[in-house]
N, C-alpha and C positions, 0 to 999 in steps of 0.2 A: 504494500500500500504506500502511495506517496505521502509525504508529510503534509500536515494541514496547511502550512504556509505555502507550499508549492501548489496545492490543489485550489487554494482560494486567491491565487494571484489575480489582481484586477485586470480584466481584459482590456480596459481602456489604456493601460500602460504598455501593452504588447505592441510590437511593431505592426503597422498597418500592412495588410496583405498586399504584396506586389510593389510597395512603395519604399520599403526600407525605413519608413518613418515611424513615429510613435503616435498611436491612434488618438490618444487624448489631446495631443498638440494639434493634430489635423482637425479634430472636431472643434477645438476651441477657436482656431483661426477661421474655420468655416462659419461658426456662430458670429464672430466679429464681422465677417464679410456680409452675412445675412442682415445683421443689424444696420450696417452701412447702406445696403440696398433698400432697407425699409425706412431710411431717413434718419437713422441714428438712435431711435428709441422703439423698443418692442416689449411685448409681454412674453412670459415663458410659454404660454399656450400657442402663440403665434410662431415662436421659434420651433416648438415641437412639431407643429403642423407643416412648416416649410422644410425642416431638416429631416423629419422622420425619426428623430431620436426620442426616447422616452423622457418624460418630465423629470424623473429623478436624476438621470444622467445630465440633462441640461442644467438642472438646479445645482448639481455638484460642480460642473464646469464654470457656471456663472459665479458661484461663491469664490472660486479661485481667482477669476478675472477681476472681481470686485476687490478682493484682498490685495491684488497686485496693482490696482489703480487703473486698469485698462477698461473697466466697466464701472458704472455707479448705479446704485438703486435709487430711483426717484421716490418722492413722497407718495406718488400714486401706485407704488410697488412695481412699476414697469422699470425696465433696465435701459440705460443709455450708455453710449460710448463715452469712455472716461477721458479726462484731461491729459493723462499720461501718454495717450496716443498722439497728442499734438506734436510733441518733440520728435517722435518716430516719423510722423508724416512730413514734418518740415525737413528732416535730414534726408528722407527718401526722395523728396521733391528736388533737393539740391543734387542728389546723385542722378536723378532722372535727367536733369539738364546736362550733367557731365557725360552720361552715356549717349545722349543725343548729339553731342557736338560733332563727332565724326560724320554723322549723317547730314547734319546741317552744312558742314564744310563741303561735302559732296554736292549738296544743292547749290552752294555758291559757285563751285567749280563748273557745274554743268549749266547754270542759268545766268551767272554773272551778277546776281542780285543778293542783297542781304537776306539771310535765312533766320527764322525765329521758331521757337517752340513755346507753346502756351498751354496752360491748364485752366480748367474751370474750377475755381475755388469759391464755394458758396455761390453768390450771385455775381461774382466778378471774374474777369479774365486776368491771370497773372502770367507774365512772361518769365520763363525759367531758364532760357538759353538763347544765345544769339551768336551767329558768325557773320561779321560784316562783309559787304561787297568790297572788291578791290578797286572799284571805280572811285574817282575823286569825289564825284557827287553820289552820295549813298545815304541810306536811311539808317537811323540809329533809334533803337528802343531799349531803354535801360532794363537790364535783367532785374526782376523784382517789381517792375512797374505794374500797376493795376489799372484796368480800364473797364468800362461797361461793355457788355457783349454786343449791344445793338448796333454799334458803330464800327465794328471790326470784322475782318474776314475770318479770323480764328474764332470769334464769338459765334458767327453764323455756322461755321463748320462744326463747332462743338454742340450747338443746340439744334442742328438740323433734324435729328431723330428723337428729340424730346417731345412728348405729347403736347399738343397745342395749349391745353389748359394749364400745364406747368410753365410753359413759356409765358403765357399771359400773366400768371401769378408772379413770375420773376420780374417781368417788365413793370408790373404794378408796384413792386417793392423798390426797384431801382430808379424808376422814371426813365424817360427817353430824351435827355437833353441833347440839343443839336451841337455837335462839335464843329460842323461846317454847314453850309447851305444845302449840301447833298446828303446829310445824315438822315436816315430813316427815323421818323419820330412818332409813328402810330403802330400799335400792335398788329392791325390787319395788314399793313404794308410789310411789316417785318415777317409775319407768318407767310406771306406770299413770297418773300425773298428766300425763306427757308425751303419752301416748295421748289424753287428754282435750284437751290443747292442740291436737294435730293435728286432732282432730274439730271442735273449736269455732272454731279460727282465732285464738285469743288465750289468754293465760295469766293466772292469778290468783295473787296472794299474799294470802291471807285470814288476816291476823293472824299470819303465819308468821315474819316478820322482826321485827315489833314489834306488841305487843298494841294494838288500837285503830286499826290502820292497814290499809287495803286498797289493793292496787295492781293495775292492769290493764296488760298488756304485749303487744306484738306485735313480731315480728322485722321488720327492714327488708329487703324482698326484693331479692336480687341485689346486696346491698351489697358494696363492694370488700373489706371485712373483716366478719366476723359482727357485726352490730349489732342492737340492739333499742331501742324507745322505750316509755315507760310514763307513766301518770299515777298519782299516789298522793295519798291524802287520808284523812280520818277515816272509819272504817267507817260512821259514821252518815250520811255524805254519799255515799260510794261504795257505794251499796246495789245489790241485784239489779236494781231498776227503773232506777237510773242507769246500770248496766252496759250495758243494752240500748241506751241512747242514746250512751254513750261509745265503745263498741267500734267502731262504723262510722266514727267520726271518727278514732280511732287508726289504723285500717286505711287510710283515705284519706290521712292525713298521711304514713304510712309509705311508701305507694306514691309520693307526690309527692317525698318526700325521696330515695327510691331513684332516681327519675328524675334528680334534681339531682346526686346523687353519681356516677352513671354517665355523666353528660354530660361531655365532654372540656373544655368551657369552665367557668368558675367558676360555682358555684351562685348563683342570685339571692337 
């Protein structure tokens, strides 16, 4: 007969089948992902329904996450993502920009224009990486700069597949101030622009953030966090004819970057 300690080993600490991982860790991270997908706050029964795990297992995992500060229990007894995740997220965002730089450099090499990477952070767009053009006349966007999504190509690319009611709610929170005379300033017009993005496969900022500047942007498919890459340059260079040549390059680089980001080893 095996000893009692061997026979009662917690199955949640055993390696997950086929992954070489620890099942309890995989389950805990899966719960965090599900909480993020649900907007950051959920109840145990919701987690049980979406994950298929029994309530006692979820309760035990959540107790551990609460003790570590990665989850907090609200007064209404629901669970929310904890503040300790903020530091991890900020560090990961910085690394995301670092990993993207070789791909942005490739964009600059192939298009001649400044290349950017941006994320959707709450209701705002934040630029996390940039490689400048080699032209003497070129566009600069400070890494860390935050802008509203309605006036940017990356904002359109990031929101193109968001449900319309969520887009309207975001726009209601941020407002739609005009950065230039060409900025889109009504929700209906912005939703129509998002429909064009879905149809074309790329987004355009045509003098909407800054007069004299055009940007082309695409989302990074299946990115771990919503991300988009773009090129920006003087309107006299980023013409309609140039767009036909630049967009396929943008889309190819976005696919390659997505592959690198979803790879469990470090991107090359």
